[in-house]
N, C-alpha and C positions, 0 to 999 in steps of 0.2 A: 567797583566798589571803591569808596572813597577812602582816602587816606586815614580820617577819622575813623571811619568804621572797622578799618585793619586794626590800627592800634587797638581798638575796644576789644575785637575777636582776640587779639594776641594777648592782652591783658587777662581777658576772662579766661583763656585757654591755660595761660601759665597759671593763673591762682587755683584753678580746678585740679590740675597736675599736682600742685604743690599741697592742696587740700585734702586730697584723696588718694590715698594709695590703692591702686587697682591692679590686680593680675592682667599678664598680655592677655587680650583676646581679638579676635579676628572680628572685622565687621564685614557681612555677607552682600551689604549693599552698596552701590554708586552713590547712594545718595551723602550730602553732608549736611552737617546741623546749620539751621537758621543762624544769623547772627544777632537775635533778638526777635522783635515782633516779627510775624510771619511774613517772609519777604514778598509773597503772592498778595499780601494785605490781611486785613483784619475783618473784611467785609464778609466772610464767609460765617455761618452758624454752626453750633455743636451743641446738641441739647441731650439731657439725659434722658432716656425714655420714662415716661411715667411709670409703666410696669417694673421698673427696677425695683428690686429688694432694698438698694443703699439710698432710694431718694429721702427717705424720711430721717435718715441719721447722719447726712452728709453736710457738712459746714462749711468746707472747702473744696473746689474743684480746680483740678489742672487739666488743661486740654493739650493733649498732644497733637500738634499739627506742624507741618512743614519740617519734620524729623526733628521738633523741639518740644521741649517742655515749656507751656505757659500759664503761669509764670513759672521762671526757672527757680525762683526763690519763694518759698510760701511762709508766712508767718502765723503761727496757730496759738491757742492757749491748749493746757494740757486737757487730754480728753476728747479731743477735736478728730472727727473721723475726716479724712481726705480721701477725696475719689479721684482717679485718672481716667480720663474720658477719651479714647482714640477717636480724634476728629480729621483723620487723614481723609483727604477727597480724592487723590489721584486713583487711576483704575487697578492699581497694582495689588490694591487689597493688603497692604503692609500691615504686619503687626507688629506691636510693641509691648513692652511692660515696664512697670517700674520695681526695680530691686535694691535693697539698701547695699551700700559700697562696700559693706564688711560680711557682707552674705547674711545677714539676719532675719530678712524677710523678703518677700517677693508677691506680687500680684501674679496672675494668671497671664498666659501670652493674650493681648487684648486685638482682636479683628477691628477693622474701622466700626464704630457706634458701641464697641463693648465698653464696659466700666470694671475699673478694680479698685477697691478701696482697703483703708488701713487706719485703725485707730491708733493715735499718738498719746501715750501716756507719760513719758518719760522726757522731762525738760532736756534740752541741748539741741545741738546742729546733728541733723539727720540727713547725712548726702545720700544720693540715690542715682541710679542708671539705668538705662535701657540695656538689657542684657545681651540684645540682638545687636544692639546699634551702641556700642559703648562711647561714643564721641557724644551721645545725649547724656546730659547730667542735669540734675536740680538738688535743691537744698529744702528740707523743711526744718524750719525753727520753731521749737516748742518751748514757749515763756511760760 
């Protein structure tokens, strides 16, 4: 890991700790968050199944890959439905979810290829985490 990448990771981690007050939670995985784009590369694909009930209503998609939300910051307009798609590719069948940092909402646990969604009607900054892997953090900014 380059020095610039380490500095970026440290700055991002410090900002996340300062901006989101989270109760202490254990991580039951040995995986660590990626430091931006998937370190294995973004060459893989992750598609929402056409049979999904959220396909017609989704206006923003966040992929979960490499134990990170991609993108980790999503800007949307009021009334936008955001979907999280578990795009993990390893054989561990790792589950994730997206949950409000304040505990106000949560998707179900998402196995690989599963989708969870939520409509954002309230303007503001909405931080979220994966409850199983609290080092995974993201923000939805509703304008």
